[in-house]
C-alpha positions as CSV (number, residue, x, y, z in Angstrom):
1,X,-33.3,-8.3,-15.8
2,X,-30.1,-8.2,-18.2
3,X,-28.5,-5.1,-19.0
4,X,-27.3,-5.3,-22.7
5,X,-24.7,-2.2,-21.7
6,X,-23.2,-4.3,-19.1
7,X,-20.4,-5.5,-21.3
8,X,-19.4,-1.8,-21.9
9,X,-18.8,-1.6,-18.1
10,X,-15.5,-0.5,-16.9
11,X,-14.2,-3.4,-14.7
12,X,-11.7,-3.2,-11.8
13,X,-9.2,-5.0,-14.2
14,X,-9.4,-2.1,-16.6
15,X,-8.4,0.3,-13.9
16,X,-5.7,-1.8,-12.4
17,X,-1.9,-1.1,-12.8
18,X,1.2,-2.8,-12.2
19,X,2.8,-1.5,-8.7
20,X,5.8,0.8,-9.0
21,X,7.0,-0.3,-5.5
22,X,6.4,-3.3,-3.1
23,X,7.1,-4.1,0.4
24,X,8.0,-7.1,2.2
25,X,6.5,-7.8,5.7
26,X,9.7,-7.4,7.4
27,X,10.6,-3.9,6.0
28,X,11.4,-1.0,8.7
29,X,9.2,1.9,9.0
30,X,11.7,4.3,8.0
31,X,12.3,2.4,4.7
32,X,8.7,2.6,4.1
33,X,8.6,6.4,4.9
34,X,11.4,7.0,2.5
35,X,9.6,4.9,-0.1
36,X,6.6,7.1,0.2
37,X,8.6,10.3,0.0
38,X,9.5,9.0,-3.6
39,X,6.0,7.7,-4.6
40,X,3.0,9.6,-5.4
41,X,0.8,6.4,-4.9
42,X,-1.2,6.7,-1.5
43,X,-0.8,2.9,-0.9
44,X,1.9,0.2,-1.5
45,X,1.1,-3.5,-1.6
46,X,2.7,-5.8,1.0
47,X,3.8,-9.2,-0.5
48,X,5.3,-12.3,0.6
49,X,9.1,-12.9,0.7
50,X,9.3,-15.7,-1.8
51,X,7.7,-16.7,-5.1
52,X,5.0,-17.2,-5.8
53,X,4.5,-13.7,-4.3
54,X,1.0,-13.3,-2.8
55,X,-0.6,-10.1,-1.4
56,X,-0.7,-9.8,2.1
57,X,-2.3,-6.4,2.3
58,X,-1.4,-2.7,1.7
59,X,0.4,-0.1,3.8
60,X,-1.3,3.2,3.2
61,X,0.6,6.8,3.6
62,X,-1.7,7.5,6.6
63,X,-0.5,4.4,8.3
64,X,3.2,5.5,8.1
65,X,2.3,9.1,9.3
66,X,0.2,7.4,12.2
67,X,3.1,4.9,13.2
68,X,5.6,8.1,13.3
69,X,3.3,10.4,15.5
70,X,2.6,7.5,17.8
71,X,6.2,6.9,18.1
72,X,7.0,10.4,18.7
73,X,4.5,10.6,21.5
74,X,6.0,7.5,23.2
75,X,9.2,9.3,23.0
76,X,8.3,12.4,24.8
77,X,9.2,12.7,28.3
78,X,6.4,12.6,31.0
């Protein structure tokens, strides 16, 4: 059954916006942390180092926090 209102639905492309920040795969975690301090977005795309740029994935704010917590626990004396 065809929904005649389907053409009025909001699509992902309608919601998408240009990223204000991007990361490369070799970025240090501290740089990523600093980037999130300046960003309001909860995730930042990770793209290839050279053109044509391709999306490799995203880093979430929670990923960075988890990495710092894990690193801190590893540094604690036993």
